One Martini backbone bead per residue (centre of mass of N, CA, C, O) as a GRO file, in nm:
protein
  501
    1UNK     BB    1  -3.661   6.750   0.329
    2UNK     BB    2  -3.384   6.762   0.456
    3UNK     BB    3  -3.485   6.751   0.751
    4UNK     BB    4  -3.631   6.479   0.733
    5UNK     BB    5  -3.382   6.309   0.662
    6UNK     BB    6  -3.227   6.370   0.923
    7UNK     BB    7  -3.436   6.258   1.121
    8UNK     BB    8  -3.448   5.971   1.008
    9UNK     BB    9  -3.149   5.906   1.054
   10UNK     BB   10  -3.158   5.949   1.361
   11UNK     BB   11  -3.371   5.732   1.428
   12UNK     BB   12  -3.212   5.498   1.301
   13UNK     BB   13  -2.967   5.522   1.485
   14UNK     BB   14  -3.115   5.470   1.751
   15UNK     BB   15  -3.220   5.191   1.678
   16UNK     BB   16  -2.940   5.061   1.636
   17UNK     BB   17  -2.833   5.110   1.918
   18UNK     BB   18  -3.046   4.946   2.064
   19UNK     BB   19  -2.990   4.674   1.918
   20UNK     BB   20  -2.671   4.691   2.014
   21UNK     BB   21  -2.676   4.812   2.325
   22UNK     BB   22  -2.609   5.139   2.335
   23UNK     BB   23  -2.920   5.180   2.438
   24UNK     BB   24  -3.144   5.242   2.685
   25UNK     BB   25  -3.477   5.109   2.679
   26UNK     BB   26  -3.790   5.157   2.781
   27UNK     BB   27  -3.967   4.834   2.874
   28UNK     BB   28  -4.229   4.751   3.010
   29UNK     BB   29  -4.331   4.502   3.239
   30UNK     BB   30  -4.614   4.267   3.287
   31UNK     BB   31  -4.828   4.153   3.561
   32UNK     BB   32  -5.131   3.964   3.636
   33UNK     BB   33  -5.342   3.944   3.917
   34UNK     BB   34  -5.607   3.714   3.992
   35UNK     BB   35  -5.849   3.738   4.262
   36UNK     BB   36  -5.985   3.470   4.466
   37UNK     BB   37  -6.226   3.376   4.735
   38UNK     BB   38  -6.454   3.242   4.922
   39UNK     BB   39  -6.648   3.013   4.767
   40UNK     BB   40  -7.004   2.913   4.826
   41UNK     BB   41  -7.146   3.003   4.548
   42UNK     BB   42  -7.216   2.900   4.222
   43UNK     BB   43  -7.420   3.118   4.198
   44UNK     BB   44  -7.561   3.395   4.145
   45UNK     BB   45  -7.621   3.725   4.312
   46UNK     BB   46  -7.789   3.964   4.189
   47UNK     BB   47  -7.573   3.958   3.937
   48UNK     BB   48  -7.345   3.823   4.120
   49UNK     BB   49  -7.123   3.603   4.089
   50UNK     BB   50  -6.993   3.312   4.056
   51UNK     BB   51  -6.847   3.103   3.821
   52UNK     BB   52  -6.933   3.236   3.552
   53UNK     BB   53  -6.836   3.528   3.623
   54UNK     BB   54  -6.553   3.458   3.696
   55UNK     BB   55  -6.478   3.341   3.420
   56UNK     BB   56  -6.537   3.603   3.265
   57UNK     BB   57  -6.318   3.774   3.403
   58UNK     BB   58  -6.080   3.594   3.322
   59UNK     BB   59  -6.117   3.608   3.018
   60UNK     BB   60  -6.076   3.917   2.996
   61UNK     BB   61  -5.786   3.919   3.108
   62UNK     BB   62  -5.661   3.728   2.896
   63UNK     BB   63  -5.747   3.909   2.645
   64UNK     BB   64  -5.542   4.150   2.709
   65UNK     BB   65  -5.286   4.019   2.772
   66UNK     BB   66  -5.027   3.879   2.885
   67UNK     BB   67  -4.946   3.806   3.207
   68UNK     BB   68  -5.160   3.567   3.379
   69UNK     BB   69  -5.251   3.514   3.729
   70UNK     BB   70  -5.459   3.277   3.878
   71UNK     BB   71  -5.611   3.314   4.207
   72UNK     BB   72  -5.676   3.095   4.490
   73UNK     BB   73  -5.726   3.166   4.854
   74UNK     BB   74  -5.953   2.980   4.944
   75UNK     BB   75  -6.239   2.827   5.000
   76UNK     BB   76  -6.424   2.576   4.816
   77UNK     BB   77  -6.554   2.294   4.946
   78UNK     BB   78  -6.653   2.490   5.185
   79UNK     BB   79  -6.955   2.602   5.231
   80UNK     BB   80  -7.224   2.415   5.065
   81UNK     BB   81  -7.481   2.264   4.931
   82UNK     BB   82  -7.350   2.049   4.742
   83UNK     BB   83  -7.133   1.962   4.952
   84UNK     BB   84  -7.331   1.792   5.130
   85UNK     BB   85  -7.328   1.562   4.895
   86UNK     BB   86  -7.013   1.576   4.734
   87UNK     BB   87  -6.766   1.709   4.882
   88UNK     BB   88  -6.671   1.909   4.626
   89UNK     BB   89  -6.667   1.787   4.334
   90UNK     BB   90  -6.795   2.024   4.164
   91UNK     BB   91  -6.575   2.233   4.222
   92UNK     BB   92  -6.342   2.098   4.077
   93UNK     BB   93  -6.474   2.093   3.805
   94UNK     BB   94  -6.503   2.404   3.772
   95UNK     BB   95  -6.202   2.474   3.818
   96UNK     BB   96  -6.090   2.307   3.583
   97UNK     BB   97  -6.247   2.465   3.360
   98UNK     BB   98  -6.123   2.745   3.422
   99UNK     BB   99  -5.844   2.782   3.552
  100UNK     BB  100  -5.563   2.769   3.760
  101UNK     BB  101  -5.238   2.869   3.894
  102UNK     BB  102  -5.339   2.913   4.203
  103UNK     BB  103  -5.375   2.708   4.506
  104UNK     BB  104  -5.501   2.746   4.839
  105UNK     BB  105  -5.580   2.612   5.128
  106UNK     BB  106  -5.834   2.627   5.333
  107UNK     BB  107  -6.003   2.540   5.612
  108UNK     BB  108  -6.258   2.415   5.446
  109UNK     BB  109  -6.107   2.178   5.299
  110UNK     BB  110  -6.131   1.992   5.588
  111UNK     BB  111  -6.439   1.934   5.670
  112UNK     BB  112  -6.432   1.610   5.556
  113UNK     BB  113  -6.145   1.547   5.586
  114UNK     BB  114  -5.859   1.402   5.482
  115UNK     BB  115  -5.954   1.203   5.256
  116UNK     BB  116  -6.123   1.404   5.097
  117UNK     BB  117  -5.904   1.607   5.044
  118UNK     BB  118  -5.715   1.416   4.883
  119UNK     BB  119  -5.919   1.346   4.664
  120UNK     BB  120  -5.975   1.629   4.555
  121UNK     BB  121  -5.677   1.701   4.489
  122UNK     BB  122  -5.642   1.462   4.283
  123UNK     BB  123  -5.859   1.609   4.079
  124UNK     BB  124  -5.675   1.833   4.025
  125UNK     BB  125  -5.555   2.060   3.740
  126UNK     BB  126  -5.417   2.241   3.953
  127UNK     BB  127  -5.213   2.417   4.143
  128UNK     BB  128  -5.081   2.331   4.472
  129UNK     BB  129  -5.022   2.542   4.755
  130UNK     BB  130  -4.826   2.422   5.065
  131UNK     BB  131  -4.563   2.486   5.270
  132UNK     BB  132  -4.724   2.417   5.567
  133UNK     BB  133  -4.786   2.122   5.447
  134UNK     BB  134  -4.815   1.791   5.595
  135UNK     BB  135  -4.774   1.491   5.666
  136UNK     BB  136  -4.739   1.270   5.927
  137UNK     BB  137  -4.427   1.228   5.809
  138UNK     BB  138  -4.337   1.532   5.695
  139UNK     BB  139  -4.431   1.516   5.405
  140UNK     BB  140  -4.526   1.591   5.117
  141UNK     BB  141  -4.795   1.604   4.929
  142UNK     BB  142  -4.956   1.493   4.681
  143UNK     BB  143  -4.962   1.753   4.440
  144UNK     BB  144  -4.777   1.938   4.608
  145UNK     BB  145  -4.647   2.271   4.665
  146UNK     BB  146  -4.454   2.537   4.779
  147UNK     BB  147  -4.305   2.647   4.508
  148UNK     BB  148  -4.207   2.897   4.251
  149UNK     BB  149  -4.033   2.991   3.946
  150UNK     BB  150  -4.090   3.258   3.725
  151UNK     BB  151  -4.077   3.397   3.389
  152UNK     BB  152  -4.106   3.756   3.314
  153UNK     BB  153  -3.934   3.898   3.094
  154UNK     BB  154  -3.670   3.838   3.303
  155UNK     BB  155  -3.846   3.801   3.558
  156UNK     BB  156  -3.811   3.661   3.877
  157UNK     BB  157  -4.086   3.483   4.020
  158UNK     BB  158  -4.190   3.414   4.344
  159UNK     BB  159  -4.406   3.144   4.460
  160UNK     BB  160  -4.604   3.118   4.767
  161UNK     BB  161  -4.797   2.882   4.961
  162UNK     BB  162  -5.058   2.892   5.232
  163UNK     BB  163  -5.225   2.754   5.473
  164UNK     BB  164  -5.433   2.735   5.733
  165UNK     BB  165  -5.330   2.734   6.068
  166UNK     BB  166  -5.644   2.704   6.199
  167UNK     BB  167  -5.765   2.425   6.101
  168UNK     BB  168  -5.769   2.243   6.361
  169UNK     BB  169  -5.988   2.436   6.494
  170UNK     BB  170  -6.200   2.483   6.240
  171UNK     BB  171  -6.151   2.183   6.148
  172UNK     BB  172  -6.049   1.846   5.971
  173UNK     BB  173  -5.719   1.735   5.915
  174UNK     BB  174  -5.616   1.564   6.131
  175UNK     BB  175  -5.272   1.447   6.084
  176UNK     BB  176  -5.203   1.696   5.962
  177UNK     BB  177  -4.940   1.928   5.907
  178UNK     BB  178  -4.936   2.271   6.043
  179UNK     BB  179  -4.776   2.557   5.999
  180UNK     BB  180  -4.674   2.860   6.029
  181UNK     BB  181  -4.703   3.118   5.820
  182UNK     BB  182  -4.483   3.332   5.871
  183UNK     BB  183  -4.235   3.150   5.914
  184UNK     BB  184  -4.257   3.000   5.643
  185UNK     BB  185  -4.248   3.248   5.457
  186UNK     BB  186  -3.973   3.351   5.538
  187UNK     BB  187  -3.815   3.098   5.452
  188UNK     BB  188  -3.912   3.084   5.152
  189UNK     BB  189  -3.829   3.367   5.060
  190UNK     BB  190  -3.530   3.331   5.112
  191UNK     BB  191  -3.490   3.087   4.925
  192UNK     BB  192  -3.585   3.223   4.660
  193UNK     BB  193  -3.367   3.442   4.657
  194UNK     BB  194  -3.127   3.239   4.649
  195UNK     BB  195  -3.249   3.128   4.361
  196UNK     BB  196  -3.320   3.433   4.209
  197UNK     BB  197  -3.548   3.585   4.315
  198UNK     BB  198  -3.686   3.929   4.276
  199UNK     BB  199  -3.998   3.843   4.326
  200UNK     BB  200  -4.246   3.815   4.588
  201UNK     BB  201  -4.526   3.583   4.626
  202UNK     BB  202  -4.791   3.561   4.859
  203UNK     BB  203  -5.021   3.289   4.931
  204UNK     BB  204  -5.299   3.314   5.159
  205UNK     BB  205  -5.475   3.169   5.447
  206UNK     BB  206  -5.565   3.437   5.666
  207UNK     BB  207  -5.573   3.625   5.919
  208UNK     BB  208  -5.547   3.956   5.968
  209UNK     BB  209  -5.300   3.959   6.168
  210UNK     BB  210  -5.113   3.805   5.974
  211UNK     BB  211  -5.119   3.989   5.735
  212UNK     BB  212  -5.009   4.238   5.886
  213UNK     BB  213  -4.734   4.123   5.965
  214UNK     BB  214  -4.630   4.065   5.683
  215UNK     BB  215  -4.656   4.350   5.570
  216UNK     BB  216  -4.502   4.518   5.789
  217UNK     BB  217  -4.228   4.326   5.733
  218UNK     BB  218  -4.173   4.270   5.425
  219UNK     BB  219  -4.161   3.961   5.326
  220UNK     BB  220  -4.313   4.057   5.070
  221UNK     BB  221  -4.423   4.215   4.786
  222UNK     BB  222  -4.679   4.018   4.761
  223UNK     BB  223  -5.009   3.987   4.913
  224UNK     BB  224  -5.237   3.712   4.891
  225UNK     BB  225  -5.572   3.688   5.033
  226UNK     BB  226  -5.773   3.501   5.258
  227UNK     BB  227  -6.088   3.471   5.493
  228UNK     BB  228  -6.219   3.777   5.570
  229UNK     BB  229  -6.399   3.897   5.321
  230UNK     BB  230  -6.236   4.121   5.208
  231UNK     BB  231  -6.170   4.442   5.051
  232UNK     BB  232  -5.814   4.489   4.980
  233UNK     BB  233  -5.578   4.767   4.956
  234UNK     BB  234  -5.217   4.784   5.005
  235UNK     BB  235  -4.966   5.061   4.997
  236UNK     BB  236  -4.601   5.149   5.093
  237UNK     BB  237  -4.375   5.140   4.846
  238UNK     BB  238  -4.285   4.819   4.901
  239UNK     BB  239  -4.576   4.682   4.937
  240UNK     BB  240  -4.847   4.442   4.886
  241UNK     BB  241  -5.206   4.418   4.967
  242UNK     BB  242  -5.454   4.153   4.898
  243UNK     BB  243  -5.816   4.119   4.911
  244UNK     BB  244  -6.117   3.929   4.761
  245UNK     BB  245  -6.343   3.846   4.932
  246UNK     BB  246  -6.659   3.696   4.814
  247UNK     BB  247  -6.815   3.496   4.574
  248UNK     BB  248  -6.724   3.677   4.327
  249UNK     BB  249  -6.852   3.963   4.326
  250UNK     BB  250  -6.550   4.042   4.324
  251UNK     BB  251  -6.262   4.109   4.124
  252UNK     BB  252  -5.913   4.109   4.161
  253UNK     BB  253  -5.667   4.331   4.016
  254UNK     BB  254  -5.303   4.308   3.968
  255UNK     BB  255  -5.070   4.533   3.843
  256UNK     BB  256  -4.728   4.473   3.745
  257UNK     BB  257  -4.463   4.699   3.685
  258UNK     BB  258  -4.154   4.664   3.520
  259UNK     BB  259  -3.865   4.816   3.500
  260UNK     BB  260  -3.606   4.897   3.318
  261UNK     BB  261  -3.282   4.829   3.336
  262UNK     BB  262  -2.989   5.027   3.296
  263UNK     BB  263  -2.825   4.804   3.463
  264UNK     BB  264  -2.646   4.572   3.585
  265UNK     BB  265  -2.775   4.499   3.911
  266UNK     BB  266  -3.013   4.653   3.939
  267UNK     BB  267  -3.281   4.751   4.086
  268UNK     BB  268  -3.601   4.649   4.108
  269UNK     BB  269  -3.860   4.817   3.952
  270UNK     BB  270  -4.199   4.892   4.074
  271UNK     BB  271  -4.564   4.896   4.002
  272UNK     BB  272  -4.901   4.944   4.095
  273UNK     BB  273  -5.234   4.825   3.994
  274UNK     BB  274  -5.576   4.871   4.080
  275UNK     BB  275  -5.863   4.638   4.041
  276UNK     BB  276  -6.221   4.638   4.039
  277UNK     BB  277  -6.439   4.373   3.951
  278UNK     BB  278  -6.760   4.386   3.851
  279UNK     BB  279  -6.963   4.109   3.788
  280UNK     BB  280  -7.212   4.266   3.674
  281UNK     BB  281  -7.015   4.353   3.407
  282UNK     BB  282  -7.003   4.053   3.325
  283UNK     BB  283  -6.964   3.793   3.106
  284UNK     BB  284  -7.066   3.496   3.118
  285UNK     BB  285  -6.973   3.180   3.099
  286UNK     BB  286  -7.142   2.954   2.918
  287UNK     BB  287  -7.024   2.676   3.005
  288UNK     BB  288  -7.035   2.725   3.311
  289UNK     BB  289  -7.334   2.792   3.331
  290UNK     BB  290  -7.429   2.513   3.235
  291UNK     BB  291  -7.295   2.352   3.466
  292UNK     BB  292  -7.444   2.489   3.696
  293UNK     BB  293  -7.730   2.406   3.606
  294UNK     BB  294  -7.683   2.107   3.641
  295UNK     BB  295  -7.637   2.121   3.951
  296UNK     BB  296  -7.902   2.269   4.029
  297UNK     BB  297  -8.091   2.041   3.936
  298UNK     BB  298  -7.992   1.833   4.133
  299UNK     BB  299  -8.062   1.990   4.389
  300UNK     BB  300  -8.368   2.046   4.356
  301UNK     BB  301  -8.470   1.752   4.389
  302UNK     BB  302  -8.374   1.757   4.705
  303UNK     BB  303  -8.449   2.063   4.829
  304UNK     BB  304  -8.753   2.142   4.719
  305UNK     BB  305  -8.873   2.082   5.024
  306UNK     BB  306  -9.117   2.119   5.241
  307UNK     BB  307  -9.152   2.170   5.608
  308UNK     BB  308  -9.268   2.473   5.667
  309UNK     BB  309  -9.411   2.754   5.847
  310UNK     BB  310  -9.358   3.078   5.924
  311UNK     BB  311  -9.460   3.272   6.223
  312UNK     BB  312  -9.168   3.394   6.219
  313UNK     BB  313  -8.900   3.556   6.179
  314UNK     BB  314  -8.575   3.511   6.028
  315UNK     BB  315  -8.210   3.545   6.121
  316UNK     BB  316  -7.867   3.471   5.970
  317UNK     BB  317  -7.692   3.690   6.017
  318UNK     BB  318  -7.394   3.726   6.155
  319UNK     BB  319  -7.455   3.946   6.377
  320UNK     BB  320  -7.692   3.783   6.498
  321UNK     BB  321  -7.571   3.481   6.559
  322UNK     BB  322  -7.295   3.626   6.702
  323UNK     BB  323  -7.456   3.851   6.915
  324UNK     BB  324  -7.717   3.667   6.987
  325UNK     BB  325  -8.012   3.573   7.027
  326UNK     BB  326  -8.170   3.341   6.793
  327UNK     BB  327  -8.401   3.185   6.611
  328UNK     BB  328  -8.214   2.982   6.473
  329UNK     BB  329  -8.077   2.884   6.732
  330UNK     BB  330  -8.338   2.775   6.862
  331UNK     BB  331  -8.420   2.574   6.645
  332UNK     BB  332  -8.167   2.398   6.647
  333UNK     BB  333  -8.145   2.332   6.957
  334UNK     BB  334  -8.430   2.216   6.985
  335UNK     BB  335  -8.392   1.984   6.789
  336UNK     BB  336  -8.154   1.845   6.931
  337UNK     BB  337  -8.296   1.807   7.210
  338UNK     BB  338  -8.537   1.645   7.107
  339UNK     BB  339  -8.376   1.401   6.990
  340UNK     BB  340  -8.181   1.345   7.260
  341UNK     BB  341  -8.269   1.454   7.560
  342UNK     BB  342  -8.110   1.676   7.661
  343UNK     BB  343  -8.039   1.929   7.887
  344UNK     BB  344  -7.838   2.056   7.665
  345UNK     BB  345  -7.808   2.289   7.390
  346UNK     BB  346  -7.558   2.376   7.141
  347UNK     BB  347  -7.449   2.664   6.926
  348UNK     BB  348  -7.246   2.805   6.711
  349UNK     BB  349  -7.280   3.089   6.528
  350UNK     BB  350  -7.058   3.013   6.302
  351UNK     BB  351  -7.250   2.759   6.195
  352UNK     BB  352  -7.434   2.987   6.079
  353UNK     BB  353  -7.457   3.059   5.704
  354UNK     BB  354  -7.684   3.207   5.529
  355UNK     BB  355  -7.723   3.528   5.544
  356UNK     BB  356  -8.049   3.580   5.613
  357UNK     BB  357  -8.391   3.667   5.558
  358UNK     BB  358  -8.715   3.571   5.698
  359UNK     BB  359  -9.040   3.576   5.656
  360UNK     BB  360  -9.339   3.558   5.744
  361UNK     BB  361  -9.470   3.269   5.562
  362UNK     BB  362  -9.241   3.108   5.496
  363UNK     BB  363  -9.120   2.829   5.312
  364UNK     BB  364  -8.950   2.585   5.445
  365UNK     BB  365  -8.654   2.414   5.340
  366UNK     BB  366  -8.395   2.213   5.286
  367UNK     BB  367  -8.221   2.431   5.159
  368UNK     BB  368  -8.221   2.623   5.402
  369UNK     BB  369  -8.092   2.436   5.611
  370UNK     BB  370  -7.827   2.379   5.442
  371UNK     BB  371  -7.744   2.676   5.430
  372UNK     BB  372  -7.712   2.702   5.747
  373UNK     BB  373  -7.588   2.379   5.746
  374UNK     BB  374  -7.302   2.303   5.547
  375UNK     BB  375  -7.079   2.103   5.712
  376UNK     BB  376  -7.182   1.814   5.817
  377UNK     BB  377  -7.263   1.800   6.102
  378UNK     BB  378  -7.292   1.631   6.413
  379UNK     BB  379  -7.473   1.476   6.669
  380UNK     BB  380  -7.379   1.505   7.010
  381UNK     BB  381  -7.335   1.350   7.341
  382UNK     BB  382  -7.232   1.489   7.640
  383UNK     BB  383  -7.038   1.460   7.950
  384UNK     BB  384  -7.087   1.724   8.183
  385UNK     BB  385  -7.006   1.948   8.397
  386UNK     BB  386  -7.087   2.241   8.537
  387UNK     BB  387  -6.799   2.350   8.513
  388UNK     BB  388  -6.768   2.299   8.209
  389UNK     BB  389  -7.006   2.472   8.123
  390UNK     BB  390  -6.908   2.739   8.235
  391UNK     BB  391  -6.649   2.752   8.063
  392UNK     BB  392  -6.795   2.742   7.794
  393UNK     BB  393  -6.958   3.001   7.828
  394UNK     BB  394  -6.724   3.195   7.870
  395UNK     BB  395  -6.601   3.144   7.593
  396UNK     BB  396  -6.854   3.212   7.414
  397UNK     BB  397  -6.876   3.519   7.576
  398UNK     BB  398  -6.600   3.683   7.559
  399UNK     BB  399  -6.692   3.905   7.326
  400UNK     BB  400  -6.917   4.019   7.457
  401UNK     BB  401  -7.103   4.215   7.229
  402UNK     BB  402  -6.934   4.102   7.017
  403UNK     BB  403  -6.920   3.945   6.738
  404UNK     BB  404  -6.888   3.574   6.738
  405UNK     BB  405  -6.850   3.247   6.661
  406UNK     BB  406  -6.869   3.126   6.974
  407UNK     BB  407  -7.142   3.199   7.010
  408UNK     BB  408  -7.413   3.079   7.212
  409UNK     BB  409  -7.664   2.874   7.140
  410UNK     BB  410  -7.969   2.774   7.323
  411UNK     BB  411  -8.110   2.483   7.505
  412UNK     BB  412  -8.230   2.458   7.843
  413UNK     BB  413  -8.146   2.766   7.902
  414UNK     BB  414  -8.052   3.040   8.133
  415UNK     BB  415  -7.865   3.343   8.063
  416UNK     BB  416  -7.651   3.573   8.241
  417UNK     BB  417  -7.487   3.878   8.153
  418UNK     BB  418  -7.169   4.077   8.205
  419UNK     BB  419  -6.988   4.286   7.995
  420UNK     BB  420  -6.825   4.451   8.224
  421UNK     BB  421  -6.673   4.221   8.273
  422UNK     BB  422  -6.435   4.013   8.264
  423UNK     BB  423  -6.290   3.790   8.094
  424UNK     BB  424  -6.426   3.486   8.241
  425UNK     BB  425  -6.666   3.673   8.420
  426UNK     BB  426  -6.976   3.704   8.271
  427UNK     BB  427  -7.134   3.487   8.420
  428UNK     BB  428  -7.396   3.516   8.645
  429UNK     BB  429  -7.620   3.300   8.535
  430UNK     BB  430  -7.756   2.948   8.554
  431UNK     BB  431  -8.012   2.763   8.390
  432UNK     BB  432  -8.125   2.418   8.411
  433UNK     BB  433  -8.436   2.349   8.378
  434UNK     BB  434  -8.479   2.593   8.605
  435UNK     BB  435  -8.201   2.527   8.743
  436UNK     BB  436  -7.931   2.562   8.904
  437UNK     BB  437  -7.617   2.530   8.853
  438UNK     BB  438  -7.407   2.243   8.908
  439UNK     BB  439  -7.072   2.190   8.924
  440UNK     BB  440  -7.081   1.856   9.013
  441UNK     BB  441  -7.273   1.798   8.793
  442UNK     BB  442  -7.411   1.597   8.548
  443UNK     BB  443  -7.453   1.653   8.192
  444UNK     BB  444  -7.641   1.661   7.899
  445UNK     BB  445  -7.471   1.756   7.590
  446UNK     BB  446  -7.565   1.899   7.293
  447UNK     BB  447  -7.348   1.876   6.999
  448UNK     BB  448  -7.114   1.921   6.786
  449UNK     BB  449  -6.834   1.768   6.644
  450UNK     BB  450  -6.671   2.031   6.655
  451UNK     BB  451  -6.624   2.010   6.969
  452UNK     BB  452  -6.458   1.746   6.977
  453UNK     BB  453  -6.213   1.915   6.824
  454UNK     BB  454  -6.203   2.209   6.958
  455UNK     BB  455  -6.367   2.414   6.832
  456UNK     BB  456  -6.313   2.747   6.895
  457UNK     BB  457  -6.181   2.646   7.185
  458UNK     BB  458  -6.360   2.390   7.295
  459UNK     BB  459  -6.197   2.183   7.520
  460UNK     BB  460  -6.404   2.024   7.711
  461UNK     BB  461  -6.482   1.798   7.478
  462UNK     BB  462  -6.221   1.622   7.408
  463UNK     BB  463  -6.244   1.440   7.704
  464UNK     BB  464  -6.526   1.357   7.701
  465UNK     BB  465  -6.795   1.182   7.738
  466UNK     BB  466  -6.996   0.965   7.534
  467UNK     BB  467  -7.340   0.888   7.426
  468UNK     BB  468  -7.223   0.895   7.128
  469UNK     BB  469  -7.146   0.767   6.839
  470UNK     BB  470  -7.003   0.896   6.570
  471UNK     BB  471  -7.097   0.676   6.362
  472UNK     BB  472  -7.420   0.719   6.462
  473UNK     BB  473  -7.456   0.996   6.387
  474UNK     BB  474  -7.639   1.274   6.303
  475UNK     BB  475  -7.733   1.525   6.127
  476UNK     BB  476  -7.827   1.831   6.211
  477UNK     BB  477  -7.998   1.893   5.963
  478UNK     BB  478  -8.187   1.649   6.003
  479UNK     BB  479  -8.299   1.729   6.278
  480UNK     BB  480  -8.427   1.994   6.175
  481UNK     BB  481  -8.612   1.877   5.958
  482UNK     BB  482  -8.780   1.694   6.139
  483UNK     BB  483  -8.873   1.914   6.336
  484UNK     BB  484  -9.006   2.110   6.134
  485UNK     BB  485  -9.212   1.906   6.020
  486UNK     BB  486  -9.351   1.849   6.291
  487UNK     BB  487  -9.448   2.140   6.340
  488UNK     BB  488  -9.503   2.322   6.064
  489UNK     BB  489  -9.531   2.555   6.273
  490UNK     BB  490  -9.282   2.810   6.290
  491UNK     BB  491  -9.180   2.959   6.622
  492UNK     BB  492  -8.882   3.123   6.617
  493UNK     BB  493  -8.755   3.318   6.894
  494UNK     BB  494  -8.662   3.538   7.100
  495UNK     BB  495  -8.684   3.459   7.487
  496UNK     BB  496  -8.440   3.487   7.710
  497UNK     BB  497  -8.183   3.290   7.720
  498UNK     BB  498  -7.996   3.547   7.646
  499UNK     BB  499  -7.877   3.787   7.876
  500UNK     BB  500  -7.832   4.124   8.001
  501UNK     BB  501  -7.707   4.386   8.255
   0.00000   0.00000   0.00000
């Protein structure tokens, strides 16, 4: 008993010393970042993903206790089926109900134009971060912030968000000004540190090479990114990079533990823990699931209308439509050329987004067409010279045989490529309507209004004459629906329109 009393007195003395500041006691502090991005489907797919399961994963993380910061790294408003009808209004509703702490706009947030973007963001009840986004007057947009500093148990954490710098090329932000991601992040990170932030978190929607540059140069302590649809964790003992995949099939959690400093002014020590949450194992949030069902019922009334029967299989997976002639590409471009009477119709493979296979005998519906063409793009007819067309084709096939978004699906043409040649000189021959392309001749070329904006780098269209007023143009999806219904029996398959030697 005497020994026990001595030990108890000793423990009590240690506790008193700690309370009086005489002894440094290690008390790790933790913050958890939950990351999602690039969500295009509101319902689950084969038991994974969708907003109800995402909400369930977030609920579980919040229930664990401690500081949890829920991050959406962009691409929410488009492309999706319901977005074609309500321009993303239902997405904002679902996100408001779930609750996010950080949202950065992706390139697809601008797909419906500047005014729709501003309207949707005005409806958001969550913080919007975009340090590199400004209005045409150079001032921050209403409801947007560049960064903030939060305190987590005495640790000052700076958070800065940046929108996709390639949005003017990939989407339609109008006269909104978007600066470079890396340069802006460097500037903001420095400013946050000068304001007392000890730990910097950058949330970006950026292509892989930009992510890599930021990480390699240690610009921030943690980089959370969207855009590439990858699931990635990288840690080099100095900084962390995380990317969260797509459609919330998996939700990424990053736990950062800050060690207690032994003395004032000591360097902040921290360590990461990475967790991949399989949403197949998550209990969906019942209220969000009910709201999703409400929207799905609205969709079904409009979309579940049959157009025709497939006599040949179709495949819209990314590698197929971006890597070679595809049946879906032929169906879309044939529809557009049929409606417009153009000499040539083209479609960038990156604009075909369903990502699935359809077997022969399948009953094609409006839902299928809008799943494949979710951006709400319109059909325009341009007046281009043969020389312009040749440059366009060279640009479209510059990456061939590697799959790439600019790969051109065509109707009214037969094109032979030589991938062994240097980029910019790969088109061996072009026939338009069975006749050799004439460089000085003008042709009517039907294409998406995406090309009018110079999307994917197709600059030849930005200054060309139009045979169609943009205001009067029809949706490409509507052209395809009308054409498919007229056919009834749909037999679209590769037939040698684009070949290589």
